[in-house]
C-alpha positions as CSV (number, residue, x, y, z in Angstrom):
1,X,4.9,26.8,20.7
2,X,1.4,27.6,19.6
3,X,-0.4,30.3,21.6
4,X,-3.3,28.5,23.2
5,X,-3.9,31.2,25.8
6,X,-3.1,28.7,28.6
7,X,0.0,27.8,30.5
8,X,1.8,24.8,29.1
9,X,0.9,21.5,30.8
10,X,2.6,18.2,30.9
11,X,1.4,15.7,28.3
12,X,-1.3,13.4,29.5
13,X,-0.4,9.7,30.1
14,X,-1.6,8.3,26.8
15,X,-0.6,4.8,27.6
16,X,-2.9,4.9,30.6
17,X,-5.6,6.4,28.5
18,X,-5.2,3.6,25.9
19,X,-5.4,0.9,28.5
20,X,-8.5,2.5,30.0
21,X,-10.2,2.4,26.6
22,X,-9.0,-1.2,26.3
23,X,-10.6,-2.2,29.6
24,X,-13.9,-0.7,28.5
25,X,-14.4,-1.8,24.9
26,X,-17.6,-0.9,23.0
27,X,-19.0,-2.5,19.9
28,X,-19.8,-0.6,16.7
29,X,-22.3,2.3,17.2
30,X,-22.2,1.7,21.0
31,X,-18.9,3.7,21.5
32,X,-20.7,6.2,23.8
33,X,-18.1,6.1,26.6
34,X,-15.1,6.2,24.2
35,X,-16.6,9.0,22.1
36,X,-17.4,11.1,25.2
37,X,-13.8,10.6,26.6
38,X,-12.3,11.6,23.2
39,X,-14.5,14.6,22.9
40,X,-13.8,15.8,26.4
41,X,-10.0,15.6,25.8
42,X,-10.2,17.4,22.5
43,X,-12.4,20.3,23.8
44,X,-10.0,20.8,26.7
45,X,-7.1,21.2,24.2
46,X,-8.9,23.8,22.2
47,X,-10.5,21.8,19.4
48,X,-14.0,22.5,18.1
49,X,-15.8,19.2,18.4
50,X,-18.9,18.0,16.7
51,X,-20.4,14.7,17.9
52,X,-23.1,12.4,16.7
53,X,-21.8,12.0,13.2
54,X,-22.6,8.6,12.0
55,X,-24.3,7.9,15.3
56,X,-21.3,7.8,17.7
57,X,-18.6,9.3,15.5
58,X,-17.1,12.8,16.0
59,X,-14.8,15.3,14.3
60,X,-12.5,17.7,16.1
61,X,-11.4,20.7,14.1
62,X,-8.4,23.1,14.7
63,X,-8.0,26.1,12.5
64,X,-4.9,28.2,12.4
65,X,-4.0,31.1,10.1
66,X,-5.8,31.9,6.9
67,X,-4.6,29.0,4.8
68,X,-7.2,27.2,2.6
69,X,-5.8,23.7,2.8
70,X,-7.7,21.1,4.8
71,X,-6.4,17.9,6.2
72,X,-8.2,14.9,7.6
73,X,-6.8,12.1,9.8
74,X,-9.0,9.2,10.9
75,X,-8.9,6.8,13.8
76,X,-11.4,4.0,14.5
77,X,-12.9,3.4,18.0
78,X,-14.9,0.2,18.0
79,X,-14.1,-3.2,19.5
80,X,-15.0,-6.8,18.6
81,X,-17.3,-9.5,20.0
82,X,-14.4,-11.7,21.3
83,X,-13.7,-12.9,24.8
84,X,-10.2,-11.6,25.8
85,X,-7.6,-14.2,26.8
86,X,-4.5,-12.1,27.4
87,X,-4.5,-12.1,31.2
88,X,-3.1,-8.6,31.1
89,X,-3.9,-6.2,34.0
90,X,-5.8,-3.9,31.6
91,X,-7.8,-6.7,30.0
92,X,-11.4,-6.1,29.1
93,X,-13.8,-6.0,32.0
94,X,-16.7,-6.6,29.6
95,X,-17.5,-10.3,28.9
96,X,-17.4,-11.2,25.3
97,X,-16.1,-7.9,24.1
98,X,-12.4,-6.8,23.5
99,X,-10.2,-4.5,21.5
100,X,-8.8,-7.3,19.4
101,X,-7.8,-5.1,16.5
102,X,-6.0,-2.2,18.1
103,X,-8.6,0.5,17.7
104,X,-8.0,1.5,21.3
105,X,-4.4,2.2,20.2
106,X,-5.3,4.0,17.1
107,X,-7.6,6.3,19.1
108,X,-4.9,7.0,21.8
109,X,-2.3,7.6,19.1
110,X,-4.3,10.2,17.4
111,X,-5.2,11.8,20.7
112,X,-1.5,12.0,21.6
113,X,-0.9,13.7,18.3
114,X,-3.8,16.0,18.8
115,X,-2.4,17.1,22.2
116,X,1.1,17.8,20.7
117,X,-0.4,19.6,17.7
118,X,-2.5,21.8,19.9
119,X,0.4,22.8,22.1
120,X,3.5,22.7,19.9
121,X,2.7,22.9,16.2
122,X,2.1,25.9,14.0
123,X,0.4,25.5,10.7
124,X,-1.7,27.5,8.2
125,X,-5.0,25.8,7.4
126,X,-7.7,23.5,8.8
127,X,-7.1,20.2,10.6
128,X,-10.0,17.7,11.0
129,X,-9.5,14.7,13.3
130,X,-12.1,12.1,12.5
131,X,-12.9,9.5,15.2
132,X,-15.0,6.8,13.5
133,X,-17.4,4.2,14.9
134,X,-18.2,0.8,13.7
135,X,-15.3,-0.1,11.4
136,X,-15.7,-3.8,12.2
137,X,-18.3,-4.6,9.6
138,X,-20.7,-1.9,10.6
139,X,-19.7,0.6,7.8
140,X,-19.1,3.5,10.2
141,X,-17.2,5.4,7.6
142,X,-20.1,5.2,5.2
143,X,-22.5,6.3,8.0
144,X,-20.3,9.4,8.7
145,X,-20.2,10.2,5.0
146,X,-24.0,9.8,4.7
147,X,-24.2,12.2,7.7
148,X,-22.4,14.8,5.5
149,X,-18.8,14.3,6.8
150,X,-17.0,15.8,3.9
151,X,-19.6,18.5,3.1
152,X,-19.4,19.7,6.7
153,X,-15.7,19.1,7.1
154,X,-14.1,19.4,3.7
155,X,-10.7,17.7,3.2
156,X,-8.1,17.9,0.5
157,X,-6.6,14.7,1.6
158,X,-7.4,12.1,4.3
159,X,-5.0,9.6,6.0
160,X,-5.3,6.6,8.4
161,X,-3.0,4.1,9.9
162,X,-3.5,0.5,11.2
163,X,-1.2,-1.6,13.3
164,X,0.3,-4.8,11.8
165,X,1.4,-7.7,14.0
166,X,4.3,-9.7,12.8
167,X,6.1,-6.6,11.6
168,X,8.9,-4.9,13.6
169,X,7.4,-2.3,16.0
170,X,7.3,1.2,14.5
171,X,8.2,0.1,10.9
172,X,5.9,1.8,8.4
173,X,4.5,0.2,5.3
174,X,2.9,1.9,2.3
175,X,1.3,0.8,-0.9
176,X,0.0,2.9,-3.8
177,X,-3.2,1.8,-5.6
178,X,-5.3,-1.1,-4.5
179,X,-4.0,-2.1,-1.0
180,X,-6.9,-3.9,0.7
181,X,-9.7,-6.0,-0.8
182,X,-13.4,-5.4,-1.2
183,X,-15.5,-7.5,1.2
184,X,-19.0,-8.7,0.5
185,X,-21.1,-11.3,2.5
186,X,-23.6,-13.4,0.6
187,X,-26.3,-15.6,2.0
188,X,-27.5,-18.5,-0.3
189,X,-30.7,-20.2,0.6
190,X,-31.5,-23.5,-1.1
191,X,-35.1,-24.6,-0.8
192,X,-35.8,-28.3,-1.5
193,X,-38.3,-30.8,-0.1
194,X,-37.8,-32.4,3.2
195,X,-38.4,-36.0,4.1
196,X,-37.4,-39.2,5.9
197,X,-33.7,-40.1,5.6
198,X,-34.7,-43.7,4.8
199,X,-36.6,-42.7,1.7
200,X,-34.5,-40.0,0.0
201,X,-36.1,-40.5,-3.4
202,X,-39.3,-38.9,-2.1
203,X,-37.5,-35.8,-1.0
204,X,-35.3,-33.2,-2.8
205,X,-32.2,-33.0,-0.5
206,X,-30.8,-29.4,-0.2
207,X,-27.8,-30.7,1.8
208,X,-26.5,-32.7,-1.2
209,X,-27.0,-29.7,-3.4
210,X,-25.3,-27.4,-0.9
211,X,-22.3,-29.8,-0.8
212,X,-22.0,-29.8,-4.6
213,X,-22.4,-26.1,-4.7
214,X,-19.5,-25.5,-2.3
215,X,-17.2,-27.3,-4.8
216,X,-18.7,-25.5,-7.8
217,X,-18.1,-22.1,-6.1
218,X,-14.4,-22.9,-6.0
219,X,-14.3,-22.5,-9.8
220,X,-15.6,-18.9,-9.7
221,X,-12.1,-17.7,-9.0
222,X,-10.0,-20.4,-10.6
223,X,-11.8,-20.3,-13.9
224,X,-13.1,-16.7,-14.1
225,X,-10.4,-14.4,-12.6
226,X,-7.2,-13.6,-14.4
227,X,-4.4,-15.5,-12.7
228,X,-2.5,-12.3,-12.3
229,X,-5.4,-10.8,-10.3
230,X,-6.8,-11.8,-6.9
231,X,-10.2,-13.0,-5.7
232,X,-11.4,-15.1,-2.7
233,X,-14.7,-17.0,-2.4
234,X,-15.0,-18.6,1.0
235,X,-18.0,-20.6,2.2
236,X,-17.7,-20.1,6.0
237,X,-21.0,-21.6,7.1
238,X,-23.5,-24.3,6.0
239,X,-26.6,-24.7,8.1
240,X,-29.2,-27.4,7.4
241,X,-31.2,-29.8,9.5
242,X,-30.6,-31.2,13.0
243,X,-31.3,-35.0,12.9
244,X,-29.4,-37.7,11.1
245,X,-32.5,-39.4,9.8
246,X,-34.3,-36.3,8.6
247,X,-33.8,-34.6,5.2
248,X,-34.3,-30.9,5.8
249,X,-36.3,-28.7,3.5
250,X,-33.7,-25.9,3.4
251,X,-30.0,-25.3,3.5
252,X,-28.3,-21.9,4.1
253,X,-24.7,-21.1,3.0
254,X,-22.9,-18.0,4.1
255,X,-20.2,-16.8,1.7
256,X,-17.4,-14.2,2.0
257,X,-16.3,-12.6,-1.3
258,X,-13.1,-10.5,-1.7
259,X,-11.3,-8.8,-4.6
260,X,-8.5,-6.3,-5.2
261,X,-10.1,-4.9,-8.3
262,X,-13.5,-3.2,-8.7
263,X,-14.3,-5.0,-12.0
264,X,-13.3,-8.4,-10.5
265,X,-15.5,-7.7,-7.5
266,X,-18.5,-7.0,-9.8
267,X,-17.8,-10.1,-11.8
268,X,-17.5,-12.4,-8.8
269,X,-20.8,-11.3,-7.3
270,X,-22.6,-11.7,-10.7
271,X,-21.0,-15.1,-11.4
272,X,-21.8,-16.5,-7.9
273,X,-25.5,-15.6,-8.4
274,X,-25.6,-17.0,-11.9
275,X,-23.8,-20.3,-11.0
276,X,-25.9,-20.8,-7.8
277,X,-29.3,-20.4,-9.5
278,X,-28.3,-22.5,-12.4
279,X,-26.8,-25.2,-10.1
280,X,-30.0,-25.3,-8.0
281,X,-32.2,-25.4,-11.1
282,X,-30.3,-28.4,-12.4
283,X,-31.4,-30.3,-9.2
284,X,-35.0,-29.0,-9.5
285,X,-34.5,-26.7,-6.6
286,X,-35.1,-23.0,-5.9
287,X,-32.1,-20.7,-4.8
288,X,-32.2,-17.3,-3.2
289,X,-29.0,-15.2,-3.3
290,X,-28.8,-12.1,-1.2
291,X,-26.2,-9.8,0.3
292,X,-26.1,-9.3,4.0
293,X,-25.9,-5.5,3.4
294,X,-27.0,-3.6,0.4
295,X,-23.4,-2.7,-0.2
296,X,-20.2,-4.3,1.2
297,X,-16.8,-2.7,1.6
298,X,-15.2,-1.5,-1.6
299,X,-11.6,-2.0,-2.7
300,X,-9.3,0.3,-0.7
301,X,-7.3,2.4,-3.2
302,X,-4.5,4.7,-2.1
303,X,-4.0,7.6,-4.4
304,X,-0.5,8.3,-5.9
305,X,0.2,11.8,-4.6
306,X,-1.1,11.2,-1.1
307,X,0.8,7.9,-0.8
308,X,4.0,9.4,-2.1
309,X,3.7,12.3,0.4
310,X,2.9,10.0,3.3
311,X,5.9,7.8,2.5
312,X,8.2,10.9,2.2
313,X,7.1,11.9,5.7
314,X,7.9,8.5,7.0
315,X,11.4,8.5,5.4
316,X,12.1,11.9,6.9
317,X,11.1,10.7,10.3
318,X,12.6,7.2,10.3
319,X,15.0,6.9,7.4
320,X,14.7,4.6,4.4
321,X,15.6,1.4,6.4
322,X,12.4,1.7,8.5
323,X,10.0,2.3,5.6
324,X,8.9,-0.3,3.1
325,X,6.4,-1.2,0.4
326,X,3.5,-3.2,1.6
327,X,2.1,-6.2,-0.3
328,X,-1.6,-6.0,-1.1
329,X,-3.8,-7.8,1.5
330,X,-7.1,-9.5,1.2
331,X,-8.3,-7.9,4.5
332,X,-10.9,-5.2,4.2
333,X,-11.4,-1.8,5.8
334,X,-14.2,0.7,5.5
335,X,-11.7,3.6,5.2
336,X,-12.1,2.6,1.6
337,X,-15.4,4.6,1.5
338,X,-13.5,7.7,2.5
339,X,-10.9,7.1,-0.2
340,X,-13.7,6.9,-2.8
341,X,-14.6,10.5,-1.9
342,X,-11.2,12.1,-1.0
343,X,-7.6,11.4,-2.1
344,X,-5.6,9.9,0.6
345,X,-3.5,7.0,2.0
346,X,-4.1,4.1,4.4
347,X,-0.9,2.6,5.7
348,X,0.5,0.2,8.4
349,X,2.7,0.5,11.4
350,X,4.4,-2.6,12.8
351,X,3.0,-3.8,16.0
352,X,5.9,-6.1,16.8
353,X,7.3,-9.4,15.7
354,X,7.8,-10.9,19.2
355,X,11.5,-10.2,19.2
356,X,11.1,-7.9,22.2
357,X,9.2,-10.5,24.1
358,X,5.9,-8.8,23.5
359,X,3.9,-11.9,22.4
360,X,0.6,-10.0,22.6
361,X,1.8,-7.3,20.2
362,X,3.0,-10.0,17.7
363,X,-0.3,-11.9,17.9
364,X,-2.5,-11.4,14.9
365,X,-5.5,-9.1,15.2
366,X,-9.0,-10.6,15.7
367,X,-7.4,-13.0,18.2
368,X,-8.3,-13.4,21.9
369,X,-4.6,-13.1,22.7
370,X,-3.9,-9.8,20.9
371,X,-2.9,-6.4,22.4
372,X,-1.9,-3.1,20.9
373,X,1.8,-2.3,21.3
374,X,2.0,0.8,23.5
375,X,5.3,1.8,22.0
376,X,3.3,2.7,18.9
377,X,1.4,5.5,20.7
378,X,4.5,7.7,20.7
379,X,5.8,6.3,17.3
380,X,2.5,6.9,15.6
381,X,2.0,10.3,17.3
382,X,5.3,11.5,16.1
383,X,4.4,10.5,12.6
384,X,1.1,12.3,12.6
385,X,2.6,15.5,14.0
386,X,5.3,15.6,11.3
387,X,2.6,14.8,8.6
388,X,0.6,17.8,9.8
389,X,3.7,20.0,9.7
390,X,4.6,19.0,6.2
391,X,1.1,18.8,4.7
392,X,0.2,22.5,4.9
393,X,3.4,23.5,3.2
394,X,3.2,20.9,0.4
395,X,2.1,22.5,-2.9
396,X,0.7,19.2,-4.2
397,X,-2.4,19.6,-2.0
398,X,-4.8,22.3,-3.2
399,X,-8.0,23.5,-1.7
400,X,-9.9,21.9,-4.6
401,X,-8.5,18.4,-5.0
402,X,-7.9,17.3,-8.5
403,X,-6.6,13.8,-7.8
404,X,-9.3,11.2,-7.9
405,X,-9.1,7.6,-6.5
């Protein structure tokens, strides 16, 4: 047992802690209560904690020995603007906000690992535990990086996990290379000429142009992307007019764009803008194409050495039968920003398939009926503890990382 200078104490009740966080969800960059709770725990266990990184993010550092290797592990903390419908005793007490993606569980799992590492694990090097805000579209990872995350807390490799409903609880899934898609949101504004619905020839109807454009946008993937690659262009919203007999002067389309390849992503964004402006011009109309943010989420790319290492740890812990290769997914995750800077791996832990009667754990994320599977607090914690034990003795990770994403 590590010498912490204190008498050993029983492990805290991390399931109760997870459920407390679940009851008090906070949206991106508003995770003040959660961040304070996490920081208080980690300081009590002997970590050096720096708060206010990327607004409400924090990093907890534990240094042992004189080793030069540096390891980073990330957990996200933010909730979603969804009204919870689980009916569970620990359901959200905040109207319209819930932990519908399991970030409460990710945080509790890493805290559990942090406690065991502080009390029971010897290693030679520096451990950085990264608790990130605003993963759900807020770019919290980028905000922490912009705040000097990796300059202030250098890492030779960085790792993160995410629960996956529909997969047997505790099963681990890994994928080398592109694992999750890029994500960009585009707003297209078509400006025509409004008028009376009875005399459409005296107007220039943006609704008709918008309807035609939706169909044209479906060719961006089908006729521009290699069939062996992936891309998604989804028009999720069309907003125009309010009355049946009035032709509006403007129509607005909101578009989601995803890809598993950086070059494909660039091509999709360029092709959408070119097609949209040409399409509008053919109708004698003006089109404005803009991204919701200056930069969306990039493709998440797991590096080979880190992914192989993470998988080996899983096999040692669980055996080959509980470890599998994950298929690439078109979901997005801003841990991708961290992997653009530092080699690492993002992987999945099964949240349950409903076979144990836990319907909430099997419910897909971003759903009002979802809940994190508490059995994964121990399962994920055991994995993080073993990864820490093995990382600092693995010769593939050097103080100056040579492996690039």
